[in-house]
C-alpha positions as CSV (number, residue, x, y, z in Angstrom):
1,M,-49.9,-8.1,-128.8
2,T,-50.9,-11.7,-129.4
3,T,-53.3,-12.4,-132.1
4,F,-54.9,-15.0,-129.9
5,T,-57.8,-14.6,-127.5
6,P,-56.8,-12.7,-124.4
7,G,-57.1,-15.1,-121.4
8,L,-56.5,-18.2,-123.5
9,L,-53.5,-19.2,-121.1
10,N,-55.2,-17.7,-117.9
11,G,-53.9,-19.6,-114.6
12,K,-50.9,-21.1,-116.7
13,T,-47.3,-21.0,-115.6
14,A,-44.8,-20.6,-118.6
15,F,-40.8,-21.0,-118.3
16,V,-38.9,-19.4,-120.9
17,A,-35.1,-20.2,-121.2
18,G,-33.3,-17.6,-123.1
19,G,-36.3,-15.2,-122.6
20,S,-34.4,-11.9,-121.9
21,S,-34.0,-10.9,-125.6
22,G,-35.0,-11.6,-129.3
23,I,-37.3,-14.5,-130.4
24,N,-37.6,-15.8,-127.0
25,L,-38.5,-12.5,-125.3
26,G,-41.2,-12.2,-127.9
27,I,-42.6,-15.7,-127.1
28,A,-42.4,-14.7,-123.4
29,Q,-44.5,-11.4,-124.2
30,G,-47.0,-13.4,-126.3
31,L,-47.5,-16.0,-123.6
32,A,-48.1,-13.1,-121.0
33,A,-50.6,-11.4,-123.4
34,A,-52.4,-14.6,-123.6
35,G,-52.6,-14.8,-119.6
36,A,-49.7,-16.9,-118.5
37,R,-47.4,-16.1,-115.6
38,I,-43.9,-16.0,-117.0
39,A,-40.6,-17.1,-115.3
40,I,-37.4,-16.3,-117.5
41,I,-33.8,-17.2,-117.4
42,S,-30.7,-16.0,-119.3
43,R,-27.1,-15.1,-118.6
44,K,-27.1,-11.4,-118.3
45,I,-28.8,-10.2,-115.1
46,E,-29.4,-6.6,-116.5
47,K,-31.3,-8.0,-119.6
48,V,-33.4,-10.5,-117.2
49,E,-34.3,-7.5,-115.1
50,A,-35.2,-5.4,-118.1
51,A,-37.4,-8.2,-119.7
52,V,-39.2,-8.8,-116.1
53,A,-40.0,-5.2,-115.7
54,G,-41.3,-5.0,-119.2
55,L,-43.5,-8.0,-118.5
56,K,-44.7,-6.5,-115.3
57,A,-45.3,-3.1,-117.1
58,G,-47.7,-5.0,-119.3
59,G,-49.8,-6.1,-116.5
60,G,-48.3,-9.6,-116.2
61,E,-46.7,-11.5,-113.5
62,A,-43.2,-12.3,-114.1
63,L,-40.0,-13.7,-112.3
64,G,-36.5,-14.0,-113.6
65,W,-33.0,-15.4,-112.9
66,A,-29.7,-14.8,-114.2
67,V,-28.8,-18.5,-115.3
68,D,-26.4,-20.1,-117.8
69,V,-28.4,-23.1,-119.5
70,R,-25.0,-25.1,-119.5
71,D,-25.1,-25.2,-115.6
72,Y,-27.6,-28.1,-115.0
73,A,-27.8,-27.3,-111.3
74,A,-28.7,-23.5,-111.8
75,V,-31.3,-24.4,-114.2
76,E,-33.0,-26.9,-111.9
77,K,-33.0,-24.4,-109.0
78,S,-34.7,-21.8,-111.3
79,L,-37.3,-24.2,-112.1
80,A,-37.9,-25.3,-108.6
81,D,-38.0,-21.7,-107.6
82,T,-40.8,-21.0,-110.2
83,H,-42.6,-24.1,-109.1
84,A,-42.3,-22.9,-105.4
85,A,-43.9,-19.5,-106.4
86,W,-46.6,-20.6,-108.6
87,G,-47.0,-24.5,-108.4
88,P,-46.8,-26.8,-111.5
89,I,-45.3,-25.5,-114.6
90,D,-47.5,-25.8,-117.6
91,I,-45.4,-24.5,-120.5
92,V,-41.5,-24.7,-121.0
93,V,-39.7,-23.1,-123.7
94,S,-36.1,-23.8,-124.2
95,G,-34.6,-21.4,-126.5
96,A,-31.1,-20.3,-125.3
97,A,-29.0,-20.3,-128.3
98,G,-25.4,-19.3,-129.5
99,N,-24.1,-18.9,-133.2
100,F,-21.5,-17.5,-135.5
101,L,-20.5,-17.8,-139.0
102,A,-17.3,-19.9,-139.6
103,P,-15.9,-22.8,-141.8
104,V,-14.9,-25.8,-139.7
105,L,-11.2,-25.2,-140.4
106,G,-11.7,-21.6,-139.1
107,M,-13.0,-22.5,-135.7
108,S,-11.5,-24.2,-132.7
109,A,-12.8,-27.3,-131.2
110,N,-13.8,-25.1,-128.1
111,A,-15.7,-22.9,-130.4
112,F,-17.7,-25.7,-131.7
113,K,-18.2,-27.2,-128.3
114,T,-19.6,-23.9,-127.1
115,V,-22.5,-23.8,-129.5
116,I,-23.3,-27.5,-128.9
117,D,-23.2,-27.0,-125.1
118,I,-25.5,-23.9,-125.3
119,D,-28.1,-25.2,-128.1
120,L,-28.2,-28.8,-127.5
121,L,-26.9,-29.6,-124.0
122,G,-28.7,-26.5,-122.8
123,T,-32.0,-27.9,-124.2
124,F,-31.5,-31.2,-122.7
125,H,-30.7,-29.4,-119.2
126,V,-33.8,-27.3,-119.4
127,L,-36.3,-30.1,-120.5
128,R,-34.7,-32.8,-118.3
129,A,-34.8,-30.6,-115.3
130,S,-38.3,-29.3,-115.8
131,H,-39.9,-32.8,-115.7
132,A,-40.2,-33.0,-111.9
133,F,-41.8,-29.6,-111.6
134,L,-44.5,-30.0,-114.6
135,R,-48.2,-30.3,-114.5
136,K,-48.6,-33.9,-115.3
137,P,-50.8,-34.4,-117.4
138,G,-51.1,-31.4,-119.4
139,A,-47.6,-29.7,-119.8
140,S,-46.4,-28.4,-123.1
141,L,-42.7,-28.3,-124.0
142,I,-41.4,-26.3,-126.8
143,S,-37.8,-26.5,-128.2
144,I,-36.6,-23.5,-130.4
145,T,-34.7,-25.2,-133.3
146,A,-34.0,-24.1,-136.7
147,G,-33.9,-25.1,-140.4
148,Q,-30.2,-26.0,-140.4
149,A,-31.3,-29.1,-138.3
150,I,-32.1,-30.6,-141.6
151,N,-30.7,-28.3,-144.2
152,A,-26.7,-28.5,-144.6
153,T,-25.7,-24.8,-144.5
154,L,-22.1,-23.5,-145.2
155,F,-20.2,-22.1,-142.2
156,Q,-22.7,-23.4,-139.7
157,S,-21.5,-27.0,-139.0
158,H,-21.8,-26.4,-135.2
159,A,-25.5,-25.0,-135.4
160,C,-26.4,-27.8,-137.9
161,A,-25.2,-30.5,-135.4
162,A,-26.8,-28.8,-132.5
163,K,-30.2,-28.1,-133.9
164,A,-30.3,-31.9,-135.6
165,G,-29.8,-33.0,-132.0
166,I,-32.4,-30.8,-130.6
167,N,-34.9,-32.2,-133.1
168,M,-33.9,-35.9,-132.1
169,L,-34.3,-34.9,-128.6
170,T,-37.8,-33.5,-129.0
171,R,-38.9,-36.6,-130.6
172,V,-37.6,-39.0,-128.2
173,L,-39.0,-37.1,-125.2
174,A,-42.2,-37.0,-127.0
175,M,-42.3,-40.8,-127.1
176,E,-40.8,-41.4,-123.3
177,W,-43.1,-38.7,-121.7
178,G,-46.1,-39.0,-123.7
179,P,-47.6,-41.6,-121.1
180,D,-47.5,-38.7,-118.4
181,G,-49.4,-36.4,-120.6
182,I,-46.5,-34.3,-121.6
183,R,-46.5,-32.9,-125.1
184,V,-43.0,-32.1,-126.7
185,N,-42.7,-30.1,-129.9
186,A,-40.3,-27.7,-131.4
187,I,-40.4,-24.7,-133.6
188,A,-38.0,-24.0,-136.2
189,P,-38.0,-20.2,-137.2
190,G,-36.9,-19.0,-140.5
191,P,-35.7,-15.3,-141.2
192,I,-37.3,-13.1,-138.4
193,A,-37.0,-9.5,-138.8
194,D,-35.4,-7.3,-136.0
195,T,-33.2,-10.0,-134.6
196,E,-29.5,-10.3,-134.1
197,G,-29.2,-13.1,-136.2
198,M,-30.8,-11.5,-139.3
199,A,-28.6,-8.2,-138.8
200,R,-25.5,-10.5,-139.1
201,L,-26.7,-12.4,-142.0
202,T,-28.1,-9.6,-144.1
203,P,-26.4,-6.3,-142.9
204,T,-27.2,-4.2,-146.0
205,P,-30.5,-3.3,-147.8
206,E,-29.0,-5.2,-150.8
207,S,-28.3,-8.5,-149.1
208,E,-31.7,-8.3,-147.2
209,A,-33.4,-7.8,-150.6
210,A,-31.7,-10.7,-152.1
211,L,-32.6,-12.9,-149.3
212,K,-36.1,-12.1,-149.4
213,A,-36.3,-12.9,-153.1
214,I,-35.7,-16.3,-152.5
215,I,-38.2,-16.8,-149.7
216,P,-41.7,-18.1,-151.2
217,L,-43.6,-15.6,-149.3
218,R,-41.0,-12.8,-150.2
219,D,-40.5,-11.4,-146.8
220,Y,-39.1,-12.0,-143.4
221,G,-41.4,-13.2,-140.3
222,T,-41.9,-11.5,-137.2
223,K,-41.5,-12.3,-133.6
224,Q,-45.3,-12.1,-133.3
225,D,-45.5,-15.2,-135.7
226,I,-43.3,-17.2,-133.7
227,A,-45.1,-16.1,-130.3
228,D,-48.5,-17.1,-132.0
229,L,-47.0,-20.7,-132.9
230,A,-46.0,-21.1,-129.3
231,I,-49.2,-20.0,-127.9
232,Y,-50.9,-22.4,-130.1
233,L,-48.7,-25.2,-129.1
234,A,-49.1,-24.4,-125.4
235,S,-52.9,-24.2,-125.6
236,D,-55.4,-27.0,-125.6
237,S,-56.1,-26.5,-129.2
238,A,-52.9,-28.4,-129.8
239,K,-53.5,-31.2,-127.2
240,Y,-52.9,-33.9,-129.7
241,I,-49.9,-32.6,-131.3
242,T,-46.5,-33.9,-130.0
243,G,-43.3,-34.7,-131.3
244,A,-43.8,-32.2,-134.3
245,I,-41.1,-30.0,-135.7
246,L,-43.1,-27.0,-137.0
247,D,-41.5,-24.6,-139.4
248,C,-42.4,-21.0,-139.4
249,D,-40.2,-19.8,-142.1
250,G,-42.2,-18.3,-145.0
251,G,-41.4,-21.5,-147.0
252,S,-37.7,-20.6,-146.8
253,S,-36.7,-24.2,-146.0
254,L,-38.3,-25.6,-149.0
255,G,-35.0,-25.9,-151.0
256,R,-35.1,-22.7,-153.0
257,G,-31.8,-21.1,-151.7
258,L,-29.9,-21.8,-154.9
259,Q,-32.6,-20.9,-157.2
260,P,-33.3,-17.5,-158.9
261,A,-36.4,-15.7,-157.7
262,Q,-39.5,-16.1,-159.6
263,G,-42.1,-13.5,-159.8
Protein backbone atom coordinates (compact mmCIF):
# COMPACT_ATOMS: atom_id res chain seq x y z
CA MET A 1 0.00 0.00 0.00
CA THR A 2 1.31 3.40 -0.92
CA THR A 3 2.30 5.76 1.86
CA PHE A 4 0.94 8.65 -0.22
CA THR A 5 -2.55 10.07 0.20
CA PRO A 6 -5.15 7.81 -1.44
CA GLY A 7 -6.60 9.56 -4.46
CA LEU A 8 -3.47 11.59 -5.19
CA LEU A 9 -3.48 10.30 -8.77
CA ASN A 10 -7.24 9.98 -9.25
CA GLY A 11 -8.25 10.35 -12.89
CA LYS A 12 -4.76 9.75 -14.22
CA THR A 13 -3.72 6.99 -16.61
CA ALA A 14 -0.39 5.20 -16.18
CA PHE A 15 1.42 2.91 -18.63
CA VAL A 16 4.06 0.62 -17.09
CA ALA A 17 6.44 -1.35 -19.33
CA GLY A 18 7.73 -4.44 -17.55
CA GLY A 19 4.90 -4.06 -15.06
CA SER A 20 4.07 -7.72 -14.50
CA SER A 21 6.74 -8.48 -11.89
CA GLY A 22 9.41 -7.18 -9.53
CA ILE A 23 10.05 -3.50 -8.98
CA ASN A 24 7.85 -2.49 -11.92
CA LEU A 25 4.85 -4.41 -10.61
CA GLY A 26 5.43 -2.70 -7.27
CA ILE A 27 5.33 0.66 -9.06
CA ALA A 28 2.13 -0.32 -10.87
CA GLN A 29 0.55 -1.36 -7.56
CA GLY A 30 1.64 1.89 -5.92
CA LEU A 31 0.29 4.05 -8.73
CA ALA A 32 -2.99 2.12 -8.62
CA ALA A 33 -3.25 2.57 -4.83
CA ALA A 34 -2.80 6.31 -5.41
CA GLY A 35 -5.77 6.24 -7.78
CA ALA A 36 -4.33 5.84 -11.28
CA ARG A 37 -5.69 3.54 -13.99
CA ILE A 38 -2.93 1.09 -14.98
CA ALA A 39 -1.96 -0.40 -18.33
CA ILE A 40 0.96 -2.82 -18.29
CA ILE A 41 3.01 -4.62 -20.89
CA SER A 42 5.42 -7.51 -20.45
CA ARG A 43 6.63 -10.43 -22.54
CA LYS A 44 4.76 -13.32 -20.87
CA ILE A 45 0.99 -13.29 -21.14
CA GLU A 46 0.46 -15.41 -18.02
CA LYS A 47 2.35 -12.88 -15.90
CA VAL A 48 0.47 -9.99 -17.48
CA GLU A 49 -2.88 -11.65 -16.79
CA ALA A 50 -1.92 -12.37 -13.17
CA ALA A 51 -0.76 -8.79 -12.61
CA VAL A 52 -3.91 -7.32 -14.17
CA ALA A 53 -6.09 -9.61 -12.06
CA GLY A 54 -4.24 -8.56 -8.93
CA LEU A 55 -4.62 -4.86 -9.73
CA LYS A 56 -8.34 -5.31 -10.38
CA ALA A 57 -8.74 -7.31 -7.16
CA GLY A 58 -7.30 -4.31 -5.34
CA GLY A 59 -10.13 -2.19 -6.69
CA GLY A 60 -8.29 -0.55 -9.58
CA GLU A 61 -8.85 -0.32 -13.31
CA ALA A 62 -6.24 -2.28 -15.26
CA LEU A 63 -5.41 -3.45 -18.76
CA GLY A 64 -2.46 -5.47 -20.04
CA TRP A 65 -0.87 -6.92 -23.15
CA ALA A 66 1.95 -9.35 -23.88
CA VAL A 67 4.50 -7.14 -25.65
CA ASP A 68 8.26 -7.36 -26.19
CA VAL A 69 9.71 -3.86 -25.79
CA ARG A 70 12.16 -4.65 -28.61
CA ASP A 71 9.20 -4.55 -31.02
CA TYR A 72 8.45 -0.86 -31.64
CA ALA A 73 5.21 -1.49 -33.53
CA ALA A 74 3.83 -3.67 -30.74
CA VAL A 75 4.78 -1.11 -28.09
CA GLU A 76 3.13 1.64 -30.13
CA LYS A 77 -0.07 -0.39 -30.53
CA SER A 78 -0.35 -1.04 -26.80
CA LEU A 79 0.01 2.68 -26.13
CA ALA A 80 -2.61 3.45 -28.78
CA ASP A 81 -4.96 0.89 -27.22
CA THR A 82 -4.44 2.47 -23.79
CA HIS A 83 -5.24 5.89 -25.25
CA ALA A 84 -8.32 4.52 -26.98
CA ALA A 85 -9.60 3.03 -23.73
CA TRP A 86 -8.88 5.89 -21.34
CA GLY A 87 -7.75 8.97 -23.25
CA PRO A 88 -4.44 10.83 -22.89
CA ILE A 89 -1.73 9.05 -20.89
CA ASP A 90 -0.43 10.95 -17.87
CA ILE A 91 2.34 8.66 -16.59
CA VAL A 92 4.73 6.35 -18.43
CA VAL A 93 7.17 4.07 -16.63
CA SER A 94 9.77 2.28 -18.75
CA GLY A 95 11.28 -0.50 -16.67
CA ALA A 96 11.70 -3.62 -18.80
CA ALA A 97 15.20 -5.02 -18.29
CA GLY A 98 17.43 -8.05 -18.70
CA ASN A 99 20.67 -8.86 -16.92
CA PHE A 100 23.12 -11.58 -15.95
CA LEU A 101 26.64 -11.74 -14.53
CA ALA A 102 29.41 -12.37 -17.06
CA PRO A 103 32.87 -11.04 -17.91
CA VAL A 104 33.26 -9.52 -21.36
CA LEU A 105 35.28 -12.51 -22.57
CA GLY A 106 32.61 -14.79 -21.15
CA MET A 107 29.69 -13.46 -23.17
CA SER A 108 28.84 -13.50 -26.84
CA ALA A 109 28.18 -10.43 -28.94
CA ASN A 110 24.55 -11.52 -29.09
CA ALA A 111 24.31 -11.72 -25.29
CA PHE A 112 25.64 -8.17 -24.97
CA LYS A 113 23.25 -6.98 -27.68
CA THR A 114 20.28 -8.60 -25.96
CA VAL A 115 20.69 -6.51 -22.82
CA ILE A 116 21.25 -3.34 -24.85
CA ASP A 117 18.15 -4.10 -26.91
CA ILE A 118 15.88 -4.77 -23.93
CA ASP A 119 17.13 -2.05 -21.59
CA LEU A 120 18.22 0.84 -23.81
CA LEU A 121 16.42 0.28 -27.11
CA GLY A 122 13.32 -0.85 -25.19
CA THR A 123 13.34 2.37 -23.18
CA PHE A 124 13.69 4.40 -26.37
CA HIS A 125 10.78 2.52 -27.93
CA VAL A 126 8.48 3.06 -24.94
CA LEU A 127 9.27 6.74 -24.51
CA ARG A 128 9.41 7.59 -28.23
CA ALA A 129 6.17 5.77 -29.02
CA SER A 130 4.37 7.33 -26.05
CA HIS A 131 4.74 10.94 -27.22
CA ALA A 132 1.73 10.94 -29.52
CA PHE A 133 -0.54 9.63 -26.77
CA LEU A 134 0.54 11.77 -23.82
CA ARG A 135 -1.31 14.52 -22.01
CA LYS A 136 0.46 17.68 -23.08
CA PRO A 137 1.21 19.60 -20.94
CA GLY A 138 1.35 17.56 -17.76
CA ALA A 139 2.72 14.10 -18.57
CA SER A 140 5.43 12.51 -16.43
CA LEU A 141 7.80 9.93 -17.95
CA ILE A 142 9.96 7.77 -15.68
CA SER A 143 12.84 5.54 -16.81
CA ILE A 144 14.18 2.83 -14.51
CA THR A 145 17.97 2.91 -14.58
CA ALA A 146 20.61 1.65 -12.11
CA GLY A 147 23.75 2.67 -10.30
CA GLN A 148 25.79 0.81 -12.93
CA ALA A 149 25.11 3.76 -15.21
CA ILE A 150 27.83 5.74 -13.40
CA ASN A 151 29.62 3.12 -11.30
CA ALA A 152 31.68 0.65 -13.32
CA THR A 153 30.82 -2.84 -12.07
CA LEU A 154 32.65 -6.10 -12.69
CA PHE A 155 30.85 -8.58 -14.95
CA GLN A 156 28.23 -5.94 -15.85
CA SER A 157 29.60 -4.30 -18.99
CA HIS A 158 26.30 -4.79 -20.82
CA ALA A 159 24.16 -3.37 -18.00
CA CYS A 160 26.60 -0.49 -17.38
CA ALA A 161 26.48 0.51 -21.04
CA ALA A 162 22.69 0.16 -21.29
CA LYS A 163 21.93 2.09 -18.11
CA ALA A 164 24.38 4.87 -19.00
CA GLY A 165 22.48 5.20 -22.28
CA ILE A 166 19.16 5.37 -20.42
CA ASN A 167 20.47 8.19 -18.25
CA MET A 168 21.51 10.25 -21.24
CA LEU A 169 18.31 9.47 -23.15
CA THR A 170 16.35 10.66 -20.12
CA ARG A 171 18.24 13.96 -20.01
CA VAL A 172 18.01 14.62 -23.74
CA LEU A 173 14.26 13.95 -23.79
CA ALA A 174 13.81 16.26 -20.81
CA MET A 175 15.34 19.02 -22.92
CA GLU A 176 13.55 18.19 -26.17
CA TRP A 177 10.10 17.58 -24.69
CA GLY A 178 10.14 20.14 -21.90
CA PRO A 179 8.55 22.78 -24.16
CA ASP A 180 5.60 20.39 -24.58
CA GLY A 181 5.13 20.35 -20.80
CA ILE A 182 6.40 16.78 -20.53
CA ARG A 183 8.70 15.90 -17.62
CA VAL A 184 11.24 13.10 -18.06
CA ASN A 185 13.12 11.65 -15.08
CA ALA A 186 14.74 8.40 -14.02
CA ILE A 187 14.90 6.31 -10.85
CA ALA A 188 18.04 4.32 -10.00
CA PRO A 189 17.08 1.64 -7.47
CA GLY A 190 19.76 0.16 -5.23
CA PRO A 191 19.59 -3.25 -3.56
CA ILE A 192 15.85 -4.00 -3.26
CA ALA A 193 14.56 -6.88 -1.14
CA ASP A 194 12.54 -9.75 -2.59
CA THR A 195 13.64 -9.26 -6.17
CA GLU A 196 15.13 -11.74 -8.61
CA GLY A 197 18.24 -9.61 -8.99
CA MET A 198 19.10 -9.65 -5.30
CA ALA A 199 18.37 -13.35 -5.06
CA ARG A 200 21.05 -13.90 -7.72
CA LEU A 201 23.57 -11.46 -6.27
CA THR A 202 23.25 -12.55 -2.63
CA PRO A 203 22.02 -16.15 -2.62
CA THR A 204 23.15 -16.95 0.95
CA PRO A 205 22.56 -15.28 4.34
CA GLU A 206 26.32 -14.66 4.55
CA SER A 207 26.49 -12.85 1.20
CA GLU A 208 23.41 -10.82 2.08
CA ALA A 209 24.90 -9.74 5.41
CA ALA A 210 28.18 -8.81 3.74
CA LEU A 211 26.42 -6.56 1.23
CA LYS A 212 24.23 -4.90 3.84
CA ALA A 213 27.35 -4.14 5.89
CA ILE A 214 28.68 -1.81 3.18
CA ILE A 215 25.39 -0.01 2.52
CA PRO A 216 25.35 3.25 4.52
CA LEU A 217 21.78 2.62 5.73
CA ARG A 218 22.71 -1.03 6.44
CA ASP A 219 19.66 -2.58 4.80
CA TYR A 220 17.98 -3.32 1.50
CA GLY A 221 15.25 -1.06 0.22
CA THR A 222 11.74 -2.25 -0.57
CA LYS A 223 9.61 -2.20 -3.68
CA GLN A 224 7.42 0.28 -1.83
CA ASP A 225 10.35 2.69 -1.57
CA ILE A 226 10.64 2.72 -5.36
CA ALA A 227 6.88 2.96 -5.83
CA ASP A 228 6.68 5.94 -3.50
CA LEU A 229 9.39 7.76 -5.45
CA ALA A 230 7.55 7.02 -8.71
CA ILE A 231 4.32 8.35 -7.23
CA TYR A 232 6.10 11.53 -6.20
CA LEU A 233 7.58 12.02 -9.67
CA ALA A 234 4.17 11.37 -11.24
CA SER A 235 2.41 13.88 -8.99
CA ASP A 236 2.10 17.63 -9.13
CA SER A 237 4.47 17.82 -6.16
CA ALA A 238 7.28 17.19 -8.66
CA LYS A 239 5.96 19.56 -11.35
CA TYR A 240 9.29 21.44 -11.60
CA ILE A 241 11.54 18.38 -11.66
CA THR A 242 12.78 17.11 -15.03
CA GLY A 243 16.00 15.59 -16.32
CA ALA A 244 16.79 14.20 -12.86
CA ILE A 245 18.36 10.80 -12.15
CA LEU A 246 17.22 10.01 -8.60
CA ASP A 247 19.02 7.35 -6.56
CA CYS A 248 16.89 5.29 -4.19
CA ASP A 249 19.62 3.05 -2.83
CA GLY A 250 20.31 3.60 0.84
CA GLY A 251 23.52 5.36 -0.11
CA SER A 252 25.00 2.30 -1.79
CA SER A 253 26.13 4.36 -4.81
CA LEU A 254 28.43 6.55 -2.70
CA GLY A 255 31.56 4.54 -3.47
CA ARG A 256 31.87 2.51 -0.29
CA GLY A 257 31.75 -0.83 -2.02
CA LEU A 258 35.44 -1.61 -1.45
CA GLN A 259 35.62 -0.25 2.08
CA PRO A 260 35.15 -2.20 5.31
CA ALA A 261 31.92 -1.58 7.18
CA GLN A 262 32.01 0.98 9.94
CA GLY A 263 29.79 0.95 13.00
